[in-house]
C-alpha positions in Angstrom: 0.0 0.0 0.0 2.8 2.4 0.8 4.5 1.7 -2.5 1.3 2.4 -4.4 0.8 5.6 -2.5 4.3 6.8 -3.5 3.6 5.9 -7.1 0.4 8.1 -7.0 2.4 11.0 -5.5 5.1 10.7 -8.2 2.5 10.7 -11.0 0.7 13.7 -9.5 4.0 15.5 -9.2 4.9 14.8 -12.9 1.5 16.0 -14.1 1.7 19.2 -12.1 5.2 19.9 -13.5 4.1 19.3 -17.0 1.3 21.8 -16.4 3.7 24.4 -15.2 5.9 23.8 -18.3 2.9 24.2 -20.6 1.9 27.4 -18.8 5.4 28.8 -19.1 5.6 28.0 -22.8 2.2 29.6 -23.4 3.4 32.7 -21.5 6.5 32.9 -23.7 4.4 32.6 -26.8 2.1 35.4 -25.6 5.1 37.7 -25.1 6.3 36.8 -28.6 2.9 37.6 -30.0 2.9 41.0 -28.2 6.3 41.9 -29.6 5.2 41.0 -33.1 1.8 42.6 -33.3 2.6 45.8 -31.5 6.2 46.3 -32.8 5.3 49.8 -34.0 3.4 50.9 -30.9 5.4 51.0 -27.7 2.5 52.0 -25.5 0.2 49.1 -26.7 3.1 46.6 -26.6 3.9 47.4 -22.9 0.2 47.1 -22.0 0.2 43.7 -23.7 3.2 42.6 -21.7 1.7 43.8 -18.5 -1.6 42.0 -19.1 0.2 38.8 -20.1 2.4 38.9 -17.0 -0.5 39.6 -14.6 -1.2 36.7 -12.2 -4.9 37.5 -12.4 -5.0 37.1 -16.2 -7.3 34.5 -17.5 -5.6 31.4 -19.1 -4.5 32.2 -22.6 -5.4 30.0 -25.6 -3.3 30.4 -28.6 -4.7 30.0 -32.1 -2.8 29.5 -35.4 -1.8 32.8 -37.1 -3.8 31.9 -40.1 -7.2 30.5 -39.1 -8.7 27.6 -41.1 -12.2 29.2 -40.8 -13.1 31.3 -43.8 -15.7 33.4 -42.0 -13.4 34.8 -39.2 -12.9 38.5 -39.0 -9.6 39.1 -40.8 -8.9 42.2 -38.7 -9.9 40.7 -35.4 -7.5 40.8 -32.5 -5.5 37.6 -32.2 -7.1 35.3 -29.6 -3.8 34.9 -27.8 -3.6 38.5 -26.9 -5.5 40.4 -24.2 -8.2 42.6 -25.9 -7.0 46.2 -26.3 -9.1 49.1 -27.3 -8.5 50.1 -30.9 -9.3 53.7 -31.9 -11.4 54.6 -34.9 -8.5 55.5 -37.2 -6.6 52.4 -36.1 -9.6 50.2 -37.0 -10.6 52.0 -40.2 -7.1 51.9 -41.7 -5.7 48.9 -39.8 -2.8 51.0 -38.6 -1.6 48.4 -36.1 -1.5 45.7 -38.7 -3.6 43.2 -36.7 -4.6 40.6 -39.2 -5.1 36.9 -38.7 -5.7 35.9 -42.3 -3.4 33.9 -44.5 -1.5 36.4 -46.7 -2.2 34.2 -49.7 -6.0 34.8 -49.4 -7.8 37.8 -50.8 -8.8 40.5 -48.3 -12.4 41.3 -47.4 -14.2 44.4 -48.2 -14.3 46.7 -45.2 -16.2 50.0 -44.5 -14.7 53.2 -46.1 -17.1 56.2 -45.7 -20.5 56.2 -44.1 -23.1 53.9 -45.6 -26.7 55.0 -45.1 -30.3 55.2 -46.4 -32.2 58.5 -45.8 -35.4 60.2 -46.7 -34.2 63.8 -47.3 -35.9 67.1 -48.2 -34.3 70.2 -49.8 -35.4 73.8 -49.5 -34.3 74.6 -53.1 -35.0 72.1 -55.8 -32.5 72.2 -58.7 -34.9 71.9 -61.7 -32.5 73.5 -64.1 -28.9 72.2 -63.5 -26.4 74.2 -65.5 -22.7 74.3 -66.3 -20.5 76.7 -68.3 -18.8 73.8 -70.1 -18.6 73.8 -73.9 -21.7 72.0 -75.4 -23.6 72.2 -72.1 -25.6 75.3 -73.0 -28.8 73.4 -73.8 -30.5 73.4 -70.5 -33.0 70.6 -69.7 -35.8 71.6 -67.2 -36.8 68.9 -64.7 -39.9 68.3 -62.7 -38.5 67.2 -59.3 -39.9 66.7 -55.8 -38.3 68.4 -52.8 -38.6 65.0 -51.0 -36.5 62.1 -52.1 -34.5 59.1 -51.0 -30.7 59.5 -50.6 -28.4 56.5 -50.0 -24.7 55.9 -50.0 -22.6 52.8 -49.7 -18.8 52.8 -49.5 -16.2 50.2 -49.0 -12.5 49.5 -49.5 -10.1 46.5 -49.7 -6.5 46.1 -48.6 -4.6 45.2 -51.8 -1.0 45.3 -50.4 1.1 46.2 -47.4 4.6 46.7 -46.3 5.8 46.6 -42.6 8.8 48.4 -41.2 9.4 50.7 -44.1 11.4 53.2 -42.0 10.6 56.1 -44.3 11.1 59.4 -42.6 8.8 59.0 -39.5 6.5 56.4 -41.2 6.6 52.8 -40.1 4.0 51.0 -42.3 2.5 51.3 -45.8 -0.8 49.9 -46.8 -2.5 50.3 -50.3 -6.2 50.3 -50.6 -8.7 50.2 -53.4 -11.9 52.0 -52.5 -15.3 52.7 -54.0 -18.2 55.0 -52.9 -21.6 55.5 -54.5 -24.2 58.1 -53.6 -27.7 58.1 -55.2 -30.7 60.5 -55.1 -33.9 58.7 -55.9 -37.2 60.5 -56.6 -39.1 57.6 -55.1 -42.4 59.5 -54.7 -42.3 61.2 -58.1 -44.7 58.8 -59.8 -45.7 61.3 -62.4 -42.2 60.9 -63.9 -41.8 57.2 -63.2 -39.9 57.7 -59.9 -36.5 58.3 -61.6 -33.0 58.2 -60.1 -32.2 61.9 -60.3 -28.5 61.6 -59.7 -25.9 58.9 -58.9 -22.2 59.7 -58.2 -19.6 57.0 -58.7 -16.2 57.5 -57.0 -13.4 54.9 -57.2 -10.2 55.6 -55.4 -6.6 54.3 -55.0 -5.1 55.2 -51.6 -1.6 54.6 -50.1 -1.7 54.9 -46.3 1.5 55.6 -44.4 1.2 54.9 -40.6 3.4 56.7 -38.1 2.9 54.2 -35.3 1.9 56.9 -32.9 -0.8 56.3 -30.3 -1.9 60.0 -30.3 -1.6 63.0 -32.6 -0.6 62.4 -36.2 -1.3 58.7 -36.9 -1.4 58.5 -40.7 -1.0 60.2 -44.0 -2.9 59.2 -47.2 -1.8 59.8 -50.7 -4.8 59.2 -53.0 -6.2 59.4 -56.5 -10.0 59.8 -57.0 -12.3 59.8 -60.0 -15.8 61.1 -59.6 -18.6 61.2 -62.2 -22.3 60.9 -62.6 -22.7 58.8 -65.7 -24.9 61.3 -67.5 -24.6 62.6 -71.1 -24.2 66.3 -71.9 -25.6 68.7 -70.8 -26.0 67.0 -67.4 -22.6 65.1 -67.5 -20.3 65.9 -64.5 -16.9 64.5 -63.8 -13.4 65.3 -62.5 -10.2 63.6 -61.3 -8.2 64.6 -58.2 -4.9 63.7 -56.5 -4.9 64.4 -52.8 -2.9 64.4 -49.6 -4.8 63.6 -46.3 -3.6 63.6 -42.7 -5.2 61.8 -39.9 -5.0 62.9 -36.2 -6.6 61.3 -33.2 -6.8 61.9 -29.4 -8.2 59.9 -26.5 -9.5 57.1 -28.8 -12.8 59.0 -29.2 -12.0 62.1 -31.3 -10.4 62.1 -34.8 -9.8 64.5 -37.6 -9.0 63.8 -41.3 -7.9 66.9 -43.2 -7.4 66.7 -47.0 -6.2 69.0 -49.8 -6.4 68.1 -53.4 -5.2 69.1 -56.9 -7.7 68.8 -59.7 -6.0 67.1 -62.7 -6.6 69.4 -65.7 -8.8 68.3 -68.7 -9.1 69.4 -72.3 -11.5 72.4 -72.3 -13.6 70.6 -74.9 -14.1 67.6 -72.7 -14.4 69.4 -69.3 -18.0 69.0 -68.0 -17.5 71.4 -65.1 -14.5 73.8 -65.6 -15.4 75.9 -62.5 -16.0 73.0 -60.1 -13.2 73.9 -57.7 -14.7 77.4 -57.3 -17.8 75.7 -55.7 -16.8 72.3 -54.4 -13.5 73.6 -53.2 -9.9 72.6 -52.8 -9.9 71.0 -49.3 -12.1 69.3 -46.8 -12.0 68.3 -43.1 -13.9 65.5 -41.4 -14.1 65.6 -37.6 -15.5 62.6 -35.8 -16.5 61.9 -32.2 -17.5 58.5 -30.8 -17.8 57.6 -27.1 -16.0 54.5 -25.7 -19.2 52.4 -25.7 -19.7 53.1 -29.5 -23.4 53.7 -28.9 -23.4 56.7 -31.3 -21.2 58.8 -33.6 -21.2 62.4 -34.7 -19.4 63.4 -37.9 -18.9 66.9 -39.2 -17.7 67.5 -42.8 -16.4 70.9 -43.8 -15.5 71.7 -47.4 -14.2 75.1 -48.8 -12.7 76.7 -51.9 -10.2 78.6 -49.8 -10.9 81.9 -51.5 -11.2 85.2 -49.6 -13.3 86.7 -52.3 -16.4 84.6 -53.4 -15.8 82.2 -50.6 -18.0 79.1 -51.0 -18.3 75.9 -49.1 -20.3 73.0 -47.9 -21.2 71.7 -44.4 -22.6 68.3 -43.6 -23.4 67.0 -40.1 -24.2 63.3 -39.6 -25.3 61.8 -36.3 -26.0 58.1 -35.8 -28.2 58.1 -32.8 -28.0 55.6 -29.9 -31.1 53.7 -31.3 -30.2 50.3 -32.7 -32.4 48.9 -35.5 -31.7 45.2 -35.0 -28.1 44.1 -35.3 -27.4 45.7 -38.7 -28.3 49.4 -38.5 -28.7 52.5 -36.4 -31.1 55.5 -36.6 -29.3 58.3 -38.6 -29.9 62.0 -39.1 -28.1 64.3 -41.6 -28.1 68.0 -42.2 -26.3 69.7 -45.1 -25.9 73.3 -46.3 -24.0 74.8 -49.2 -22.7 73.9 -52.7 -22.1 70.4 -54.1 -24.3 68.0 -52.1 -24.1 66.0 -55.4 -22.2 66.4 -58.6 -25.2 67.7 -60.6 -25.6 70.3 -57.9 -22.0 71.3 -57.7 -22.8 75.0 -58.3 -26.3 74.9 -56.7 -26.8 76.1 -53.1 -29.3 74.4 -50.9 -30.1 73.2 -47.4 -31.3 69.6 -46.8 -32.4 67.5 -43.9 -32.6 63.7 -43.9 -33.6 61.0 -41.5 -33.1 57.2 -41.9 -30.6 54.6 -40.8 -26.9 53.9 -41.3 -25.1 50.6 -41.5 -22.0 49.3 -39.8 -19.2 51.8 -39.6 -15.7 51.5 -38.1 
């Protein structure tokens, strides 16, 4: 009996030691993951180390770097790491490079700008859109309602990235392909077969340079954008821009994106809107606020032509209210004022108010 008791004690000791060894190995792997995934962010890396070393931390379960499940979120935090708060700009542009997908697989589409569906009303209907372009002198009078539906969907995809580029103060480079579409639908205008009054198409190519900073300047975008409405003359509108955009963020709740652009010149015989920068402007600024619980978000867009004389601009305020509509949408209100709410209205001033719902946003 004594011998059997000693055997049981030896087996129990061996099992406990193997458990300690496994725990130590898991701990070392967690530290390695912290160093890898937060290599460009000293603050978050130290937080990760502290959480991993804490005795009160829950047991860590490590998953493979490339998950075998196709439906997992490719930008989700690795399961091995303690969950850290990711700010809006970090999530929207994947500045911390937290990806669990196999690099050989295609990336998913992710949100770009706001996506929403609104019923909106204007105080000044543009029944006679005009442009000083050559061949656009024949004006077509429309019979439009002040009340219409307005919707926008916007997404982008990661098409390439480079880590540790060490270029000036930038640490990472990511290239995106993006697409946005905004439509205005005369849904109640049955006398004219409820037409789509205007649809704007805007593909973009964007290079995002990340600074690795936790606060302040976090990124710089270099982009090229084409925007057009698909109409024939005299209602055709289009232009091309190259732009530089900086992104700043503070306290994980407030962010600013400031952008200036250069319009790429066109042949005067092919230019649908030669004076578009005098109305739509040369720069814009997007200020965004979102509380920690992400229950709502307020976004202010300011656009201006930067001219002291004949100064023109546009203001848009969007508020996704803390009213969830199921798991997919949130109640959304939008107010606009100025020139260029859409391309056909680039030189038309109006005020609008819309109410509807918005879909998932970063």
